[in-house]
N, C-alpha and C positions, 0 to 999 in steps of 0.2 A: 353208388358212390365208389369210385375206384381208388386205388392206393395213393395215387398222386394227389387227389383231392383231400383224402384223409390227412396225408402228410402236410399239405398246405395249411390245413386248419391247425395242426399241432405247431407248425413253424410260426404261424402268426400269433398263436397264443403265447409261445415262448418270447417272441419279440415284444409283444404288448406288456407282458409281465416285467421285462427289463425296462421298458419305457416308463412304467409306473413305479419302478424301484422296488418291486416286490421280491419275494424269496428267490434268490439267485439259483439256489439248488434246484428248486422246482422248475424254474425257467430252463435250466440246462437239461433237466430230465426230459422235458417236452421236446427240446431241440434234438436230443439224442433219439427219442422215439420217432420223430419226423424222419430223421436220416435212415433209420432201420426200416420204417414202413415203406419208404420210397424204394428201397432196394430189396424188398421181399420178392421171392420168385413166384409166389402165388397171390392171387387177389384175396384180401381180407374178407370180402363179401362172400367168398366161397369157403371160408375157414370156419369150422365149428366154433361158436362163441366161447365155449369153455376152454378152448385151446389158445385163444388170442392172448391172454395174460402171460402164457408160458413162452411166447415167442421172444427171441433175442432182442433186448433193448426195450421191451414193452413194460411188463410188470402189471400189478393189480390196478393201480390208479389209472395209468394210461389205457389199460385194457378196458376198463369200464367206460372211459370216454370214447374209445373206438366203437364200442357196441352202441353207445348213445348216438353217435354219428351215423352208424349204419342203419339203425332203427328209425331215427327221426330226421336225418338229413341235416341236423344242426347240433351245435355244442353250446349248451346254456352258459357255461362259464366263459366261453369265448365271446358270446353275444353280449354278456354283461360287461366284459372288458371293453368291447367295441363301443357300447352305449355310453361309457363314461370317458371316452377318449375323443377329443375333437377330430373331426374328419381331416382337417389340414395336418394334424400331427401324424395320423396314420399314413397320409399321403407322402410324408417325408421318408417313409421306408423305401420309396421309389428312387430316392436320391442316393446314388452311389457315393460311398465315402463317409456317410454318417450313419453309424449303426444305432441300435436301440439305446445304448447307454449315452451316446452323444445327444440323441433326440431327447432323452430324459433331461439333460442339462438345458438344452434349447427351450424346452417347454416349461419345466419347473423353475429354472433359475433365470432364464432370459424372458420368460413369459411370452414367448413367440408361439403362435398357434397355426401358422400357415406358411406355405413355401414362399409366397410373395413377401411376407414380413421378414422371413429369413434372408431372402436375397437383399432386401433393403438394409437389414442389419449388417450383412457382410460388406455391402458397399460403403457403409459408414465405419467399417473396421471395428465393430462392436464385439465380434466373436473373439478377437484376440485378447480380450479382457478376462476370458474364462479359461480355466485349466483344461488342457487337452486340445485347445484350439489355437494353433500357431498361425503365422501369416500364410504359410504354404497350404495348410488345411483350409483356411478361409478362402483362398484363391481357387482351390480345387472345388469347393462347394459352389462358388459363384459360377464357374464354368459348367459344372454339372447341372445346376439348376437352370441356367440359360439354355443348355442343350435340351434338358427335359421339357421346359416350357415351349421351346420352339417346335418340339415334336408332338405336342398334344394334338390329338385329332389326326395324326398320321398312323398308317397301318402298314404291316408287312404285306407283301404281295399275296401270299396264300390266304391271309385273312380276308382280303377283298375278293380274291378268287372264289371263296366259299359262298359269297352272297351275290356276286355279279350276275350269274344266270337268272336268279329270281328277279332282280331289279330289271334286267333286260326284258324278261318275259312280261313284267308288269307294264313297262313303258310301251312295249309292242302291242299289248292288249289295249292300251289307251289310245295309241296313235297309229297303229298298223306297222307291221314288220318292215315294210319298205320305207317307212318314214323315221326310223330310229337306227342310229349307228353308234356302236360303242367306239370310243376314241380316246385320245389323251394318254396319260402316263401309264394306265393299266394296259392299254393296247400295245404300248411300247415296252412292256415288261420291266418297268422300273422296279427296283428292289423295295422301295417304300412308296406308298400312295397317299397323297393328301386329299384327293377328291376323285370320285368316279365320274368320268366325263362321257357325255353322249351328245351327238348332233341330232336335233329333232326338227323335222320338217313341219314346223308350225310357228305361231307367233306367241309372244308372252301373254297376250290377252286371251288367247284360246287355251293356253297351257295351264295357267294359274287356277282357273275354276275346277279343272280336273283333279287337282291335288287337295281339294277341300273334302275332308272326310271326318269321321269321328275322332281320329288321331292324326291330324294333318302334320306333315313335316314342316319345320320352321324355315321360312323364307329369310335367308341371310343377306342376299344381295341381288339386285336387279339392275341390268344395264340394257341398252337398246338391243343387244345381240346375245344376251345370256341371262340365265336365272341360276342362282345357287341356293340349294336347300340343305338343311341338316336333317338327316333321317333319324328315326327313333333310336337306332343303334349307335348314333353318334357320327356315322360316316357322312361326309359332305358329298352332295350330288350336284354336278355342274351340267346344265343343259345349254348347248349352243343353239340359238333359235333364229328364226327368220326364214320363211319359205323361199325368198328370192335368192338366198346364197347358200342353201342347204348343201348342194354338191361341193361347193368350194370349201365349206366348213369341214366337211368330212375329211378332205385332204389336208387342209392347213393345220387342223388340230391333231392329226395323226403323227406329227413330228414335233420336235422341240421348237421353241421360239427361234433359236439360232438357225435351225434347219429351214423352217418356214420362211424366215426373212431372207436367207441366202437364196433359197429356191425362187422366190418371187422376184427378187432383184435380177437373177440370172435369166429367168424365163417369164417376163411380164405379160406375154400375150397368150397364155394357156387358156384354152376353152374347157371349162370344167363341166359343161352340160352333160357329158356322157359318164361322169363319175357316179358310181352306185355305192350303196352301203356295203357291198361285198367285194367290189373290184374298183381299184383306182389305177390300174395299169395304163389306161389310155393317157393319163397325165404324163407318165414317163416316156411313152411312145411319142407324144407330141414334142417333148423336150429332147428326143434323140438320146435318151439315157437308158442304161441297163436298169431293170426294175430294182428298186430299193425297198425291202420290206419295212414295215412300220417300226419294228424293233431296232432297226439300224439308222433311223432318221434322227440323229442326234447332233451331228456337226457338219460343217461345210466340207470337211475332208472327204466324207463319204460321197458327196456329190461329184467331187473331182475324180474319185475312183470309178464311179459309175459312168463317167464320160468315156473312159477307156475300157469299159466292160471288165473291170478288174475285181469285181465282187465275187468271192468264192462261193461254193456250195457249203453252207454252214452246217455245223453239227446238229443232229436231231436227237431227241430222247432215246430213240431205239438204237442209236449208235453206241450206247454204253454197253461194254462187254463184260465188265467186272466191277466188283465193289472194292474200292481201295479206301482205307481208313474206316475201320469199324471196331466197336468195343463189345466184348462178350462179358459174361458173368464172372470171368476171371478178374476183371477190374470193376468198372461201374456200368457195364452193359446189363441188359435184362435177360438175355438168352444164352443158351449154351452155344459153343462153336459149331457143334453138329447141327443144331436146329437152324442156325444162321446159314450154314452151307446148304442145307437141304432147301431152305426157303429161297435162297439166291438161285439155286439150280432150277427150282420150279418157275421162277420168273424168266427163265431162259438165259440166265447169265452163265459165264464160263468159269469164273474164279472169284475167290474172296480173299482179301488181304486182311488178316486179323491183326490189329494194331492196338493192343491194350495199353493202358497207361504205364509209365515207368515208375520206379520206386519212390522218387521224390513226391509224386502225387499220392501221398498217404491218404488223403481225403477220398481218393477214388480207388483205394486198395491196389495201388501201383505194384507191379511185379518185382519181387526180389530176384536175385540171380538164380536162386534155387527154384523158384516158381517158373522162371523163364525156361529152364531146362525141362521141367515137368510139362509145361504147356507145349513145348516143341516136340516132345516125345508123343504127346497126345495128338498133335496135328499130324505127325507121321502116321500114326495108327489110323486116323480118319482118312487120310489120303489113300491108304491101302484099301480102305473099304469103299470109298466113293468112286463111281464109274463116270468118266467123262467130266469131271469137275476137280478143280485144284484149289487147295487152301495154301496161301503163301504166309510164311512166318514174318511178322513185322512187329514193330513197337512204336507207339507215339512217345518219343523220347523227349523228356523235358530239357529245354535249354536253360542252364543254370545262370546265376547272376554274372558270372565271368565269361559266359558264352560257351563254356564246356558242356558236354553232354552227361547224361545221368549214369552212364556205364563206361567201363573201360572199352578200348577198341577191341580187345579180345572177346568181350561179350557181344559187342555190336556186330562182330564178324559172323556170329552164328545166325543172324537173321538174313532172310532173302532181300529185304529192303528195310530202310529206316526212315520214318517220318519224324521230323524235329519240330517242336512247337514251344512257344512261351506260354506258361500257365501261371507264373508267380511274379510278384512285384511288377505289376502292369503299369503303375504310375511312374514312368521314367522319362527322362529327356530323350530327344532324338539321338544325341551322342551315345547315351547308354544303350538305347534300343539297337542302334546300328552296330555297336560293339558286340552285343550279344548275338545278333542275327548273323553278322558276317563271320564271326568265329565259328558258329554252328555250321554255316554253309560250307566252310572250308574244311570241316572234318571229312576225311575220305569216305566214311561210312554213311554220310548223309545222302539220302536218295531224293527225298521230297521235303520242301519247306512248307510246313503246315500253317494254316490261317495266319498270314503274314503280320497283320496289325493287331490281332486279338480283339477286333471290334465286335460289338453286339449292336445291331441296327436298332435305333430308337432307344437305346439303353446306355451303351458305352461307346465312346468315340474311337477307342483304340489308341495305342501309343504311336507317336509320330515317327515316320520312317522316310528315308529317301528311296523311293521305289526304284529309280533308275540304277542307283548304286547296288541295291540288292539284286536286281535282275542281272546286272553285269556280273556280279559275283556268282550267281547261279549259272550263268552261261559259261564262265571260266571253270567252274567246278563240276559241271555236268549234273546239276541239281534241277529237278522239275519243281514247279511252283504250284501249290494246291489252290484250286478255286473251291474253297470249302462250301459245299452246296447246302448246308443247313440254312434255311431262309432267314435266320437271325444273324448269320455271319456273311455269307457271300463274299468271302475274303480269300483271295485278292480281289479288290474292286475292279470291275470290268473296264473301268476307264484307264487302267494302267496296263491292260493285257496287250494292247497293240505293240507296246515297246518290247514286251517279252517275246512276242511272235517275231518282231523285227530281229531280235537277237537269237532266234531259233531255240528259245527255251520252251520246253514242253509245259503245257498246262495239265493239271491232273484234277478232273472234276470228281470230288470225293464227298460222300454224304456225311462223314463223321457220325456214322449211325450208332446209336446206343440201344436201338430196338430194331426188330426186323422191319417194322413199318418205316423206319428211318431210311431204308434203302431207296424208297421212292423220292427222297429229297434230291436225288441226282437230277431230277427234272428241273428244279429251280436253278441248279448250277448250269444246266444246259441253256436255260432261258437267258441267264446272265452272259454266258459265253457267246451266245448268238449276237448279242449287242456288240461284242468285240470282233465279230466275224471269224470266230474260231472254227476250224474244220475238224472233222473227226481224226484226221491224220496228226493234228497238233495237240490232241488230248490223249494222255496216257491211258486213262480208263476205257478208251475206245479200242485199245490194242486187244487182239484175241490172245488166247493163252500162249500160243507159240511165240508170237511177236513180243508179248510181255516178258517171257523168259529170256528171249534173245536180247531184248533191251537191257534187262538187269545184268546179263553177262557182259554185254558190251560196255556198260557204264563202269563195271568193276575193272575191266581191262583198261579203260581210259584213265581210271583213277590209280591204276597200278596196284590193285589189291586182289586177293583171291576171290 
């Protein structure tokens, strides 16, 4: 059991104690322990047991529980708490905006034990009768629950990516590799996946018996041309069936419905007989179009571009030359700057932009002015030691409530570049969000606007923004826009990138890495960028070291700063 799993157990125990109204001091103690466990530099599993209670934020009581977890894989006090809590009440912890104490009121005072009941109560304005639940809170809960319920059964792209090869291999074993083709939203690299889709060269009558086993998947839906199953892991599996239209199904399902309908309307006489599970280029050749990869088959617009051979050579994962936006153990990252730099260099990268949190992010050990100076001196020392690799000094600077930044301009001027992001007071109107973001973009020291909407896919919608106005402001102020590559963010949404490219605003595919392993998330940013037809020349993290340095110097000159 790793530290994150141990911390999750302690965090859940703390929340359940608050839900039950138990000793608040103990609940807080376990929450503090969870925080410190998650930020330990070494794994508890490799720490001598006698030393665990001596660790910062742990103590004897928590230490004994950690040892119990490491030895048995479970925590009896937590299991007892779970057993006496309705499952629907525990599920409420997934609803943003209602913490454990509010859940206590919902359960104990309102006698509501499921999310469905809670939504119904909100719709009847019942929550407003209770202390701490105003009209605004009630409306926020309604919106959050509806969003949560809508996304049940949906998965992030990497979650499906982890199981897709096994499912593909299983289907190929059943039907033969030439008769199975992965298609649909996963093939198009959508950021969230509702179902994993395959075209299968067989009929419903022949397919269904082959899924009968000791633990058969649940058949959810059957039509004349498809079967939908629910796998044991909860993922839905869609099979497009029918031997007579297999080749056409491969093509039609590899794009969005909008793309497929537009294509068929424009080219009704296509012969699909030569389409294979690995190549559908003959379709575009017949249509007289430049080839459109499946990830770009979203809108009618791309068909018009392909008519004039205007599709560019899009960015590839290997085009990333440096890691921009990363956090070290100076704030809430898990590794030293030196270890991060060496790991990046081993991956063949040329530079690392270290951008720890700013001082307002106290929860993440944000850097004070004194610690900034110390870190920058340390980076200078590392750069003197490193051969053929550069660490750039940066900060992920909090955008405050009035749109100002976390430090004075004199402090900001000491960085090579500044990434600005919103981390606090995320529940705001579009007017408020726009004021904060536009003010931050207009600061002369802002280099990159980080995760524009603050969204967390399948969890938090993000605050509302006018993308075009922000992009216009970035263009006017020579600010690049981050495509945060963490698969839970992918923010800016690729659907708005085409306007940024039109305005000559650079995209910056950044992993927002808090671990060395997080560097690899750049891949998911690239997959999203491909959908917007971004080239390597339009992505800041594809610049080599010399070009990156030149870009930073030119931006400062354009902004009129040193």
